[in-house]
C-alpha positions in Angstrom: 96.7 105.5 94.1 99.8 104.8 92.0 100.4 101.0 91.5 103.8 99.6 90.6 104.4 95.9 90.0 107.7 94.6 91.4 108.6 91.9 88.9 111.5 89.5 89.3 112.9 86.5 91.0 113.7 85.7 94.7 115.5 89.0 95.2 112.1 90.7 94.4 110.0 88.0 96.2 112.1 88.3 99.4 113.3 84.8 99.9 113.0 83.6 103.5 112.2 87.0 104.8 108.9 87.7 106.6 106.4 89.8 104.7 106.7 92.9 106.9 110.5 92.9 106.4 110.4 92.8 102.6 111.7 95.8 100.8 108.5 96.4 98.8 106.3 96.3 101.9 108.5 98.8 103.8 108.7 101.1 100.8 104.9 101.0 100.2 104.2 101.8 103.8 106.5 104.8 103.8 105.5 106.2 100.3 101.8 105.3 100.1 102.4 103.8 96.6 100.9 100.4 96.0 103.9 98.0 95.4 102.6 94.6 94.2 105.2 91.8 94.6 105.4 89.5 91.6 108.7 87.9 92.4 109.1 84.2 92.0 112.0 82.4 93.7 114.3 80.6 91.3 112.8 82.2 88.2 114.9 83.1 85.2 114.2 85.8 82.6 112.7 83.1 80.4 110.1 82.4 83.1 109.5 86.1 83.6 108.8 86.5 79.9 106.3 83.7 80.1 104.4 85.3 83.0 104.7 89.1 82.2 101.4 89.2 80.3 99.4 87.6 83.1 101.1 89.2 86.1 102.0 92.6 84.8 100.1 93.7 81.7 96.7 92.4 82.9 97.1 94.2 86.2 97.5 97.5 84.2 100.0 99.1 86.6 101.3 102.7 86.3 104.8 101.2 86.5 107.0 98.2 87.0 110.3 97.7 88.9 112.0 95.0 86.7 114.8 93.0 88.3 116.0 89.6 87.1 118.9 87.8 85.5 121.0 86.3 88.3 119.4 82.8 88.0 120.1 82.9 84.3 123.8 83.3 85.3 123.7 80.7 88.0 121.9 78.0 86.1 122.8 78.8 82.5 126.3 80.2 83.1 125.6 83.2 80.8 124.2 86.7 81.1 123.7 87.5 77.4 120.3 85.7 77.1 119.2 87.5 80.3 120.0 90.8 78.6 118.1 89.9 75.5 115.0 88.8 77.6 115.2 91.8 79.8 115.3 94.2 76.8 112.3 92.3 75.4 110.3 92.8 78.6 111.2 96.5 78.5 110.0 96.8 74.9 106.8 95.0 75.6 106.1 97.1 78.6 106.8 100.4 76.9 104.4 99.3 74.0 101.7 98.8 76.7 102.4 102.3 78.1 103.9 101.0 81.3 106.7 103.0 82.9 109.7 100.7 83.4 112.2 101.1 86.2 115.1 98.7 85.7 116.6 97.5 89.0 120.2 96.5 89.3 120.3 93.8 92.0 122.7 93.9 95.0 126.0 92.1 94.3 126.5 88.6 95.6 128.7 88.4 98.7 131.4 85.8 98.0 132.6 85.1 101.5 129.2 83.9 102.5 128.2 82.2 99.2 131.1 79.9 99.4 130.0 78.7 102.8 126.3 78.5 102.1 125.8 78.2 98.4 126.5 74.5 97.7 128.4 73.0 94.9 126.0 73.6 91.9 127.3 77.1 91.1 130.8 78.4 90.6 130.2 81.6 92.5 133.6 83.1 91.6 132.8 82.8 87.9 129.2 83.9 88.5 130.4 87.0 90.3 132.4 88.1 87.2 129.4 87.5 84.9 127.2 89.4 87.3 129.5 92.4 87.2 129.4 92.2 83.4 125.6 91.9 83.4 125.2 94.8 85.8 127.5 97.0 83.7 125.4 96.0 80.7 122.2 97.1 82.6 123.8 100.5 83.4 124.8 101.0 79.7 121.4 99.7 78.4 119.3 101.9 80.7 121.4 105.0 79.8 121.2 104.4 76.1 117.4 103.5 76.3 116.7 106.5 78.6 115.2 104.3 81.3 115.1 105.1 85.0 117.6 102.9 86.9 117.1 101.7 90.5 120.6 100.6 91.4 120.5 98.5 94.5 124.1 97.6 94.1 125.0 101.3 94.7 122.7 101.5 97.8 125.4 101.0 100.3 128.3 98.9 101.4 127.2 95.3 100.6 130.3 93.8 102.1 128.6 93.4 105.5 127.7 89.8 106.2 124.7 90.9 108.2 123.0 92.1 105.0 122.7 88.6 103.6 121.1 85.3 104.5 123.4 83.3 102.2 125.5 85.6 100.1 122.8 85.9 97.5 119.5 86.7 99.3 119.2 89.7 101.5 118.5 89.5 105.3 115.9 91.8 106.9 118.8 94.3 107.3 119.5 94.0 103.6 115.8 94.5 102.8 115.8 97.7 104.9 118.8 99.0 102.9 116.9 98.2 99.6 113.7 99.8 100.9 115.6 103.0 101.7 116.9 103.0 98.1 113.4 102.4 96.7 111.8 105.1 98.9 114.4 107.7 97.8 114.0 106.6 94.1 110.2 106.7 94.2 110.2 110.1 95.9 112.3 111.5 93.0 110.6 109.8 90.1 107.0 108.8 90.9 105.4 110.6 93.9 105.2 113.8 91.9 102.3 112.3 89.9 
């Protein structure tokens, strides 16, 4: 059986969503591919770099869906270090022979984040940095010849019902992500 590690932060973990509603569980059930969730809520790419050896490389997966960087932007107010760290994880994974699928997260939904997000983060500024980071991800994956799983292009993310709080996806948002993963895996992995 093909095994893929889903490696990231709360958007990978499925913050406040029941296990059966998480995108990786839905996609695994539909495709028969083992999708192992190694998302940690609140993690930055620095934390991901610290745990990639133990949680990804030691598991010897066939592939990895890599998605992270939003917390770097929220907490550190910068996307550039997230880009450096993500590229380092890609390089390390490739050196270990692991197929990397870089995921572009869904966008944040400003109308909801302003109501639910608290005062710690300037979500308007974060949204601009997120757009820049996601564009960097697209350019980087193209120039590095990596497969890209673009959740932001999965559908119309302006629907409030797709979010719990403007950042984290609701069960409906996870279903939309799962549909994208299923389609992606059918085109890139299931032919193994």
